[in-house]
C-alpha positions in Angstrom: 0.0 0.0 0.0 1.4 3.4 -0.9 0.2 7.0 -0.6 -0.1 9.2 -3.7 0.2 12.9 -4.0 -0.7 15.3 -6.8 -0.5 15.2 -9.8 -1.6 11.6 -9.6 -5.1 11.7 -8.1 -6.5 14.4 -5.9 -9.5 14.7 -3.6 -11.5 17.9 -3.3 -12.3 19.4 0.1 -16.0 18.7 -0.5 -15.4 15.1 -1.3 -13.2 14.7 1.8 -15.9 16.2 4.0 -18.6 14.0 2.5 -16.4 10.8 2.8 -15.8 11.6 6.5 -19.5 12.1 7.1 -20.5 8.8 5.4 -17.7 6.8 7.1 -18.8 8.1 10.5 -22.1 6.4 9.9 -20.8 3.3 8.3 -19.9 0.7 11.0 -16.4 -0.6 10.4 -15.6 1.0 7.1 -12.5 3.1 7.1 -12.0 3.9 3.3 -14.0 4.8 0.2 -12.8 2.6 -2.6 -12.9 4.0 -6.2 -12.4 1.5 -9.1 -12.7 1.6 -12.9 -14.5 -1.4 -14.4 -15.2 -2.4 -18.0 -18.8 -1.7 -19.0 -21.2 1.2 -18.9 -22.6 3.0 -21.8 -19.2 4.5 -22.8 -16.9 1.6 -22.3 -15.7 2.1 -18.7 -17.5 3.0 -15.5 -16.6 4.2 -12.0 -17.5 2.1 -9.0 -17.7 3.5 -5.5 -17.7 1.2 -2.5 -16.6 1.0 1.2 -13.7 -1.0 2.6 -12.5 -1.7 6.1 -8.9 -2.4 5.0 -6.5 -1.7 2.1 -5.3 -4.5 -0.3 -1.6 -4.9 -1.0 -2.0 -3.3 -4.5 -4.0 -0.3 -3.3 -2.8 3.3 -3.2 -4.2 5.6 -0.6 -5.2 9.2 -1.3 -5.7 11.2 1.9 -7.2 14.7 2.5 -8.5 16.1 5.8 -8.7 12.7 7.4 -10.6 11.1 4.5 -9.0 8.1 2.9 -9.7 6.8 -0.6 -8.3 3.5 -2.0 -7.6 2.9 -5.7 -6.2 -0.4 -7.0 -3.2 -0.2 -9.4 -5.2 -1.3 -12.4 -7.8 1.4 -11.9 -5.1 4.0 -11.3 -3.9 3.7 -14.9 -7.2 5.3 -15.9 -7.2 7.9 -13.2 -3.8 9.7 -13.4 -4.4 13.4 -13.0 -8.1 13.0 -12.0 -9.9 14.8 -9.2 -12.5 13.0 -7.0 -15.2 15.6 -6.1 -18.5 15.7 -4.4 -21.1 18.0 -5.9 -24.6 19.0 -4.8 -26.9 20.1 -7.6 -30.6 20.6 -8.1 -31.0 17.1 -9.4 -29.1 15.5 -6.5 -25.7 15.0 -4.8 -23.0 12.6 -6.0 -19.4 11.9 -6.2 -17.9 13.0 -9.5 -14.5 12.2 -11.1 -13.0 15.0 -13.2 -10.8 12.8 -15.4 -8.5 14.4 -17.9 -8.0 10.9 -19.5 -11.6 10.5 -20.5 -12.2 11.4 -24.2 -16.0 11.0 -23.9 -18.6 10.6 -21.2 -22.3 10.1 -20.8 -25.1 11.8 -19.1 -25.0 9.5 -16.1 -21.6 10.8 -15.1 -20.3 7.4 -14.2 -19.3 6.1 -17.6 -16.5 7.2 -19.8 -14.2 6.2 -22.7 -10.5 6.7 -23.3 
């Protein structure tokens, strides 16, 4: 397990605040896990989950006490990305601002490279 710093992957202040709030309510979970999987309407999709421990191939991104895990394979698709949390009229959600994505879709969780 290793810790990354910019410009690899960053975590916005609003995402860190929301992660801390969610994990305070989740019994036993200590991390938010972000992964990239094949599928979705644009070829790849983001997956968000909770974890109580890191795997050996995980990197940890930390900000303001919030910890995010990303496995090495997913990291290849996320270099330079920012994990953000936004609240809009249609709802609140984690968003990934990914400079590697060449196209996305309306759902905000699917992209292509």
